[in-house]
N, C-alpha and C positions, 0 to 999 in steps of 0.2 A: 762799501757804499760809494765807490768811486764815481765822481761826476755829480753827485747829489748837491754838493754845496754850491756849485756854479750853475746848476740847472736853471734855465729860464722858463717860467711858467706864464703862458699867455693868459692874462687876467680875464679875457673873454670866456675862457674855458671854465672858469670858476663861477661865473654869473649864473645864478639859479632862480627859477620861478617856482613858487610854492602855491599849490592849490589845495583847498580844504584845510582841515585842522592838523596839518602835518606836525607842527611842533608840539601841539597838545597831545597828539597820539604818542609821539616818542617819549614825552614827559610821563604820561600815564604808564607806559610800558617799562620805563626806567632803563632804556637801552641806548647804546651808542651804535649807530648803524654804519657799517664799513662797506665801501664800494670800490671795486677796481675798474678803471677805465683804460683798457689795454692800449689802444692806438694813440691816446693822448699821454700815455706814460704817467698816470696819476693814480694815487690812492686818495679817496675822499672819505670823510666821516661827518655824520650829523649827530648832534645830541642837544640836550637842554641842560645848561649849567646854571644852577641857582635861579631858575626861572627865565633865563635868557637863551635864545638860540645860539648854537655854536657850530660853525663849520670849520673843519681843519683839513689839511691835505699834506701829502708828501710825494715828491716826484720819485718814480721808480720805473726802470725800463720795462715796458710791456708787461704789466702785471695781469695775471689771469686768475687762477683759482685761489680762494681764501678758505682756510680752515681755522676754527677757533676751539681751543681747549678751554672749557669753562670750569674745570676742576678747581674748587675753591682753594685759594692760596698758591695755585700753580698756573694761573691764567696766562695764556699766550696766544699769539696769532701767527699763523704761517701763511706766506704768500708766495706763489709761484711766479717767477719772472721768466717768461717763456720766449725763447728764440735760441740762437746758437752762440755760446752755450746756454743751457738752462741754469737758472739760479733758484735756490730755495732760501727765502729770508725768514728768520724767526724774530718776532717782536714781543717785547714784554713791557708792561707799565713800569715806570721808574720806581714807584713806591706801592702801587696797588690801591691808591685812594682817590682815583680820578685823574691821576697824572698821565702824561702822554705816553703812547707806545713808542718805544725806541728799538732799533735793530740791535740784536745781541750776537747773532751768528748769520753767516751766509755760506752756502755750500754750492759748488759748481757740479753740473751734470752734463753728459753729452747732449748735443743738440738733437740727436736721433730720437731721444725720448719724446720731445715735443710735448712738454707737460701742459695739461689743461686743469681739470678739476682736482681739488684736494679734499680729503675727508679722513676723519678718524674712524677706523673700523676695529672693534675690539680694543680700543684704547691706543692703537698704533696708527701712525700717519701713513696714508696711502695716496696715490695719485694716478691719474690717467696718463699713461705713456701712449699718446695718440699715434706717434710715429712708429710704434711697435705693436699696435693692436692689443695692448696688454694693460693690466693694472699692476703697479709696482708698489713695494713697501720700502719705506725709508727707515734707517736706524740712526742712532745717535753718533755713530762713527762716520756718517756721511756715505755709507754704502746704500745701494739700491738693489732690490731683488724683484724679478718678475714673479708674481704669485697667482695671477688669474688671467685667462684669455678665453674668448669665445671658441667653441668647438669648430666653428666654420672657418677659422684661419689655420686649421691643421690640414696638412697634406700628407697622406699615408701615415697618419698618426703623429706627425711632427709639426709644431706650430711655425708659421712663417712670420718672423719678426722684422723682416727686412724693410718693409715699406708700409705706409699708412693706406690701408685698404677700406676701412670701415668708418673712420672718424668716430672712434670709441671715446666719447668725450665727457661723461659725467658719472658720478657715483651716488646712488641712493644708499647711504651707509646703514647697514644693520649691525647686529652684535657680532657678526662674523661675515666672512666673504660669502658663505653659503646662503646667508639670509639677506644679502645685499642685492642690488640691481644696478644695471649699467646701460646707459643709452648710447646709441650709435646711429649714424645716418644710413647705414646699409647693413643687411643681414649676412652677406657673404661676399667673397672676393669676386670681382668682375674685371673686365678689361679696362674700364675707366675707374680712376681713383679720385678721391676727394681733392678739391682744388682745381680739377680740370673743368673747363667751361661746360663740357657735355656730360659731366657726371650726373646721373639721374637722381633726383631727390624727392620728387612729389610722391608722398605717401610710401616712400621706401624705408623710412626710419623705423627702428625697433628698440625695444628694451629687452635686454638679456637677463635671465635668471642667474644669480650667482651659483645656485645649486646645480642646475642642469647644464648651464653654459649654452642654452638654447633660447631663442626669442620667446617671450611670453606675451608681448604686445607688439602689434604691427600696425601699419597704416599711418605712421607719424611722418612729419616732414622736417628734417633737420632738428631733431629733439635735443634739448639741452637741460642741464640742471635738474636731473632726477633726484627726488628727495622722498624720504619716508616721514610721514606725519600721522601719529596716532594710528599706526597700522595700515594706513592707506598710502599708495604710491602716487606721488605727484610728479609732473614733468611739464616743462615748457615745450609746446609744439611750435617751435620758433618760426618756421616758414609760413605759418598762418597767424602769427602774433597772439597765440593762445597760451593760457596756463590752465591746467586741469588735472583730472584724476585718471590714472590708467588702471583698468580692472576688467576682468573677464575677457582678456585679449584685445580690448579696444580702448578708446580714449573718449572721455567726456569733458568738454571745455567748461571751465567755471568762469573764466573772464578773458577779456581782450583789452588790455590796458593801453594799447596804442603804439605798437612798434614791434621790432624783432625781439621776442622775449628770450632773455638769457640772464641768469642770476635769480636765485630763489632761496628765501630763508623765512622761517616761521617763528613768530613770537606770540605766544598764546593763540588767539583765534585770528591773527593777522598774518597774511602772506605778503612779504615784501618781494616784489617782482621787478627785475631790471628790464628796460627796453632800450633798443639801439636803432640807429639808422642803418640802412643797408648799404654796404659799399657798392658803388655802381657796377663794378665788374662782376659782382656776385648777385645781381638782381634776379637771376633765374633761380636762386636758392629760396626766394620768398614769393611763391606763386599766389599766396593768399593775403598779401599785404598791399595796401596803398602806400607806395614808397614815399610819396610827397607828404603824407600825413604822419609818417613815423617820427617818433621823438626819442631823444636820449634822456633817460631819467630812471627814477625808481618810484614805484607805485605801491601803496598799501591797500590790499584787497581784503575784504571780509571773506573768510574761507567758506562760509555757508552760502551767502547770496552772490558772491562774485563781484559785488559793487566796489568801485574804487572809493575808498574813504578819504584818501589824500595822496598828493603826488609832489615830487620835487624833480623838475626837469631842467636840463641845461640847453638853452637855445643854440649855443655854439658847440655843443657836445656831439659826440659821434657814437662810440661803442662802450657799452657796459659789459663786463664779463661776470664778475663775482659779486654777490651780495651776502653779507653775514652780519651778525650782531654780537656784542659783548656787553655785559652789565655796565651801566653808567657808573656804578660805584667803583668799578675797577679802573676804568679809563674814560677820558673824554675824547679820545681819538688820537689823531696824528699830531706831531709836534708843532706844525705851522698853522696858526689860526688865520682865517681870512681877515684881511685888513691891511693897514699900511705897514711898511717896512718889513715885508715878508722875507726878502732876501737877506736882510740883516739878521733876522731871527734864525734863519737857516744856517748862516755862517756861525753865529754864536753857539748854536746848539751843538754842531759837530766839532767846533774847534775848542770850545771852553767847557763843555759839559763834564761834570764829575758826579758820579752816583754817590 
């Protein structure tokens, strides 16, 4: 966790505005909501502790995907810290009775993986290696293995893992890779690659079937955060600020919460959807958004009506990547609560903590 103790967090980034019965909703669901804010190098958590709102945070370099193992008695949180090199952090609660999540391991991986989403498939941790157009599987020894890729990145029967061609960026995790789905900004290799200003995105995005390795949904624009919920495939159609259901080869928008949609998690009949501002140099990636009206935050949507039940937004925030939840009974979130003397609490935690 090098650099965390001395990390300076701009307090303006933590200032939040709540609309609707945000805290009441979290209280009724009994969850602690976890959010990664990649370009601000922050993990943030919301929960209700003994009837009182609690916001906590932890500085982390460029956090992206979050995966939660909710197996009773073995609860843990995995977070991808993406750039060069990539890191994978594992967090566990100190005691499992609402105490904070603390890092217990950190593994380093090559920057060429360019890790994005994380998910448990068949009980094992997988991630999107966007830089290699593949899905990889992690093991306890710190090894990583490519286990799935779209058929379209094969040339003469051999997959091309050299460069990011498709922006293969999320996992709708099923019981196996064959029953899972994967979103990407493009269906096949072209002369232009993701990140280039001229990379075409409008309605070029797809969702691949794990079984066939071919697109089963087309017409999306920079899709993110594909998820399976009660047998239905959900996805954020980010370039149009939408969240909805993908079926019969197409997409049906359920809601437009107000920004670049990325991050999606379900708790009962509520969908927690992250929204972000659009980085100016990538404004061409959001043809369906009013960039001036886009917000950075998390929104609770009714999955049937699409109505926004409540929101928490950061006026000074920028980018949300991952949204997940863990039972409140297990943990109240990250170790640093919002409030005074945050830096002192951070130093004390990592210099004097004993389990």
